[in-house]
C-alpha positions in Angstrom: -31.0 -46.2 -106.0 -27.5 -44.7 -106.0 -28.9 -41.2 -106.0 -31.3 -41.8 -103.1 -28.4 -43.5 -101.1 -26.2 -40.5 -101.8 -28.8 -38.1 -100.6 -29.6 -40.2 -97.5 -26.0 -39.9 -96.4 -25.9 -36.1 -96.5 -26.2 -34.5 -93.1 -29.5 -32.7 -92.4 -29.2 -29.2 -91.1 -32.4 -29.6 -89.1 -30.8 -32.3 -86.9 -28.1 -30.0 -85.5 -27.9 -30.3 -81.8 -29.3 -27.5 -79.7 -27.2 -25.7 -77.2 -27.0 -27.5 -73.9 -28.8 -26.0 -70.9 -25.5 -26.1 -68.9 -23.7 -24.1 -71.6 -26.6 -21.6 -71.8 -26.5 -21.3 -68.0 -22.8 -20.5 -68.1 -23.4 -17.9 -70.8 -26.2 -16.3 -68.7 -23.9 -16.2 -65.7 -20.8 -14.8 -67.3 -22.2 -12.6 -70.0 -23.6 -10.1 -67.5 -21.7 -8.2 -64.9 -24.6 -8.5 -62.3 -24.7 -12.3 -62.5 -21.0 -12.6 -62.4 -20.9 -10.5 -59.2 -23.8 -12.5 -57.8 -22.0 -15.8 -58.6 -18.8 -14.6 -56.9 -20.8 -13.5 -53.8 -22.5 -16.9 -53.5 -19.1 -18.7 -53.9 -17.6 -16.6 -51.2 -20.6 -17.2 -49.0 -20.4 -21.0 -49.4 -16.7 -20.9 -48.8 -17.1 -18.9 -45.6 -19.9 -21.2 -44.3 -18.0 -24.4 -45.0 -14.6 -23.2 -43.5 -16.1 -21.1 -40.7 -13.9 -22.8 -38.0 -10.8 -21.9 -39.9 -11.8 -18.4 -40.9 -13.3 -17.1 -37.6 -10.7 -15.3 -35.6 -12.4 -16.0 -32.2 -14.9 -18.3 -30.6 -18.4 -16.9 -31.5 -19.7 -17.8 -28.0 -16.8 -16.5 -26.0 -17.8 -13.5 -23.8 -15.6 -11.0 -22.1 -16.6 -8.1 -19.9 -13.4 -6.3 -20.9 -14.3 -6.2 -24.6 -17.9 -4.9 -24.4 -19.0 -2.6 -27.3 -15.5 -2.2 -28.8 -15.3 -0.2 -32.1 -13.9 -1.9 -35.2 -10.1 -2.4 -34.9 -7.3 -4.6 -36.1 -8.2 -7.1 -33.4 -12.0 -7.0 -34.0 -12.8 -6.0 -37.6 -16.5 -5.4 -36.9 -16.2 -4.6 -33.2 -17.8 -6.5 -30.3 -21.4 -6.7 -29.0 -22.8 -6.0 -25.5 -21.4 -9.3 -24.3 -17.9 -8.8 -25.6 -18.3 -11.3 -28.4 -16.6 -10.8 -31.7 -19.2 -9.7 -34.3 -17.2 -10.9 -37.3 -16.8 -14.4 -35.8 -20.5 -14.6 -35.0 -21.4 -13.5 -38.6 -19.0 -16.2 -40.0 -20.6 -18.9 -38.0 -24.1 -17.5 -38.6 -23.6 -18.0 -42.3 -23.7 -21.7 -41.7 -27.3 -21.5 -40.5 -28.3 -19.4 -43.5 -26.6 -21.9 -45.9 -28.1 -25.0 -44.3 -31.7 -23.6 -44.0 -31.4 -21.9 -47.4 -30.6 -25.1 -49.2 -32.2 -27.9 -47.2 -35.6 -26.3 -46.7 -36.3 -25.5 -50.4 -35.1 -29.0 -51.5 -37.4 -30.7 -49.0 -40.3 -28.4 -49.9 -39.7 -29.1 -53.6 -39.9 -32.9 -53.0 -43.0 -32.8 -50.8 -44.7 -30.2 -53.0 -43.9 -32.0 -56.2 -45.3 -35.3 -54.8 -48.6 -33.6 -53.8 -48.9 -31.6 -57.1 -48.2 -34.6 -59.3 -50.6 -36.9 -57.4 -53.3 -34.2 -57.5 -52.8 -33.3 -61.2 -52.4 -36.9 -62.5 -55.2 -38.7 -60.7 -57.7 -35.9 -60.4 -61.1 -36.4 -58.9 -61.5 -36.6 -55.2 -57.8 -36.7 -54.6 -57.3 -33.6 -56.6 -60.0 -31.7 -54.7 -58.7 -32.7 -51.3 -55.1 -31.8 -52.0 -56.2 -28.6 -53.8 -58.3 -27.4 -50.9 -55.4 -28.1 -48.5 -53.0 -26.1 -50.6 -55.5 -23.3 -51.0 -55.8 -23.2 -47.2 -52.1 -22.9 -46.7 -51.8 -20.3 -49.5 -54.3 -18.2 -47.7 -51.6 -17.2 -45.3 -48.4 -15.3 -46.2 -45.2 -17.3 -45.9 -43.9 -15.4 -43.0 -47.2 -15.5 -41.1 -47.6 -19.2 -41.7 -44.0 -19.8 -40.6 -44.6 -17.8 -37.4 -47.8 -19.7 -36.6 -46.1 -23.1 -37.1 -42.9 -22.0 -35.2 -45.0 -20.8 -32.3 -46.4 -24.3 -31.9 -43.2 -26.3 -32.6 -40.8 -23.9 -30.9 -37.1 -23.2 -31.9 -34.5 -25.8 -32.7 -32.7 -26.8 -35.9 -35.1 -29.4 -37.3 -38.1 -27.4 -36.2 -36.9 -24.4 -38.2 -36.3 -26.6 -41.2 -39.8 -28.0 -40.8 -41.3 -24.6 -40.5 -39.7 -23.2 -43.7 -40.4 -26.4 -45.6 -44.2 -26.3 -44.8 -44.3 -22.6 -45.7 -42.9 -23.3 -49.1 -44.7 -26.6 -50.0 -47.9 -24.9 -51.3 -46.1 -23.0 -54.0 -44.3 -26.0 -55.3 -47.5 -28.1 -55.2 -49.4 -25.6 -57.2 -46.7 -25.3 -59.9 -46.3 -29.1 -60.0 -50.1 -29.7 -60.3 -50.5 -27.1 -63.1 -47.5 -28.6 -65.0 -48.8 -32.1 -64.5 -52.2 -31.2 -65.9 -50.5 -29.9 -69.1 -48.2 -32.9 -69.5 -50.9 -35.4 -68.9 -52.6 -34.3 -72.1 -49.5 -34.9 -74.2 -49.7 -37.6 -76.9 -46.8 -39.6 -75.5 -48.5 -39.9 -72.1 -51.8 -40.9 -73.7 -49.9 -43.5 -75.8 -48.2 -44.9 -72.7 -51.5 -45.3 -71.0 -53.1 -46.9 -74.1 -50.4 -49.6 -74.3 -50.8 -50.4 -70.6 -47.7 -48.9 -69.1 -48.0 -48.9 -65.3 -48.9 -45.6 -63.6 -45.7 -45.3 -61.5 -43.6 -45.8 -64.6 -45.5 -43.1 -66.5 -45.1 -40.7 -63.6 -41.4 -41.2 -63.1 -40.4 -41.6 -66.7 -42.7 -39.1 -68.5 -44.3 -36.7 -66.1 -41.7 -35.7 -63.6 -38.8 -35.2 -66.1 -41.0 -32.9 -68.1 -42.1 -30.8 -65.2 -38.7 -30.6 -63.6 -37.7 -27.3 -65.2 -40.2 -25.0 -63.4 -39.6 -26.8 -60.1 -35.9 -26.2 -60.4 -36.4 -22.6 -61.3 -38.7 -22.1 -58.3 -36.4 -23.9 -55.9 -33.5 -21.7 -57.0 -35.4 -18.5 -56.5 -36.7 -19.6 -53.1 -33.2 -20.3 -51.7 -33.0 -16.5 -51.1 -36.5 -16.5 -49.6 -35.5 -19.3 -47.2 -32.5 -17.4 -46.0 -34.6 -14.3 -45.5 -37.3 -16.2 -43.7 -34.9 -17.9 -41.3 -33.3 -14.5 -40.5 -36.8 -13.1 -39.8 -37.7 -16.0 -37.5 -34.4 -15.7 -35.7 -35.0 -12.0 -35.3 -38.4 -12.7 -33.7 -36.9 -15.2 -31.3 -38.5 -18.3 -32.8 -35.7 -19.4 -35.1 -32.2 -20.2 -34.2 -31.9 -20.0 -30.4 -29.2 -18.0 -28.6 -26.4 -18.2 -27.9 -26.0 -20.0 -31.3 -25.2 -17.3 -33.9 -27.6 -16.5 -36.7 -27.8 -13.3 -38.8 -31.3 -12.8 -37.6 -30.5 -13.0 -33.9 -27.3 -11.0 -34.4 -29.6 -8.1 -35.7 -32.0 -8.6 -32.8 -29.1 -8.4 -30.2 -27.7 -5.4 -32.0 -31.1 -3.7 -31.9 -31.2 -4.0 -28.1 -27.7 -2.4 -28.0 -28.1 0.0 -30.9 -26.5 3.0 -29.3 -23.7 0.9 -27.7 -22.6 -0.7 -30.9 -24.4 -0.5 -34.2 -21.9 -2.8 -36.0 -23.9 -6.1 -35.5 -26.9 -4.6 -37.3 -24.8 -3.0 -40.1 -22.7 -6.2 -40.7 -25.5 -8.8 -40.5 -27.9 -6.5 -42.5 -25.4 -6.0 -45.2 -24.6 -9.8 -45.4 -28.3 -10.7 -45.7 -28.9 -8.1 -48.4 -25.9 -9.2 -50.5 -26.6 -12.9 -50.2 -30.4 -12.6 -50.9 -29.8 -10.3 -53.8 -27.2 -12.6 -55.3 -29.4 -15.7 -55.1 -32.2 -13.8 -56.7 -30.0 -12.8 -59.6 -28.8 -16.4 -60.0 -32.4 -17.6 -59.9 -33.3 -15.2 -62.6 -30.4 -16.5 -64.8 -31.6 -20.1 -64.2 -35.2 -19.1 -65.1 -34.0 -17.5 -68.3 -32.4 -20.8 -69.3 -35.0 -23.4 -68.0 -38.3 -21.6 -68.3 -39.9 -22.7 -71.6 -41.9 -19.5 -71.8 -38.8 -17.3 -71.6 -36.0 -19.3 -73.2 -35.9 -19.5 -76.9 
């Protein structure tokens, strides 16, 4: 008995704790130069959007006939547009729209899409067929085309743009959630919970959703960049953020109408969109490397 007790007190090497996801994510972010740069760009972007009133040198809506199409200078770092408005100030305030739409829309789409996908995958039958056909119908249209169609009906406006981007992203989340739910539903712990009479809502919230959260989070992180790009595209087409409110998309549109007078709005806003979208994509890849079970070790 003494021997068995002695052996039972020895630590088992197989029970060593695995590295935490947060630690692995930190390693992915700071072990590569590209992800470190992307993280720095996102931090600067968020800082600028949050403190826009303190950072903008001028009122983004103030017009002046005496300052039309000025070249970059110490007073106007990116020059002025055809209405005499400071381009840098408009870009700083425009970053707020990109941040709001880029974060709120994917979160709402993830919630709605996950609910639809889990309901379809868990209950199956007629419910699954109805939801799947609806998702297939929405997936038949590219995201930008679907967003343009919905925006043309709803019109511009803050909440309308959020609704447009959310609806455009819901099918992708629903499809991922449904496929993950179908796999988790076959696991022994779910079947055991059903066998002992655990209520369906408890099974879904305690066993299904926590085990399908990783691919949803990965997809949501990657689509933040897509939401920023989609909002800029809608604003460029005139069905997103409405003038005179600044947005990177309508800054480019206004600059296109005044290309030979002042190209700086297009250069500045285009460079900002490129840097932010690329940075969020790189961070999304790092999150996927950590959370995706098919990639992470």
